[in-house]
Structures are given as structure tokens and as C-alpha cells.
N, C-alpha and C positions, 0 to 999 in steps of 0.2 A: 097761223104761221108762227114759228119760234122767231125771237128777235136776232138771232145769229145766223138765220138762213141767208144764203146768197141770192141776190137778184140778178138777172142777166137780161139786157135789152137787145132784141134782134128784130130789125124791120119795124121799129116803133111799137113792139109789143113786149110787154114785160112778163118774165117767167120767174117763179121761184125754183131754184136748182135743188132738186131733192137728193140726187147722187151725181157724182162726177166719176166716171170710170175710164181709166186708159183704153185706147182703141185696141192695144195688144192683148187685152183680157178677152176680147171677141175675136181675135184673129183665127182665121180658118172656119168661122161659123158664119152661117148666112143670116140675113137681116131678120128672119123670122124669130131667131134666138133674142135678138136685140128688143124685138116687139114684145115677146113673151115676158122679158125682163122688165120692160116698161110697164106692162100691165100688172106684173106681180108686186111691184113697189107702189103702185098707184099714180104713176105719172100719166099725163095725157099728151106729152110732146117729147120728142127727142131732138136735140141738137147736136151737131158734130162740129168740133174744132179740129184744128190739124193733129192734136194729140189726144183728145178725149171725146167721149159721148157725154152729154148732158142730159139727164133725165129730169124733166121739168114739169111744173104744174103751171099752166097758163093763168095769168092774172087777167080776168075777163072785165071787170070794172074796178076802177080805183076812184075813190072820192077823197077830196081834201078836207080835212075837218080842222076848223079853226077853233082853237080852245081860248 
């Protein structure tokens, strides 16, 4: 994960947002196109806001490291 990538929390699950694309870019297309794009960029989950699709990678395990 790069230090400037955005994290997004949804239902107590953290995601790294790989891409954020306006819904209008997929207007008139079915959800299969969204799934294909998800797979193409290596995301494992897609979230939808009122204005955007968030193509995300799920953070499965987080470990706190005390230095």
C-alpha cells in the first residue's frame, strides 16, 4: 500500500480505495462492465456512494505495531 492511498470504512471493514470513478462513466452499462473493470484493476470489492463507484481492496487483517 502506498502512503497516500485513501482508506474507506464501511460496516466496520476497512478498504484501500484503488480507484474512484463517477457513476456517470458507467451510465447505460450493466453491472457486468463494472465487475470486469474491478477485475481488470485488481480490486476485490466495489462500493457505491451517491456519486461514485469505489473500487477497493479489502484489508483482511490489521495488526497494530508499537515501535
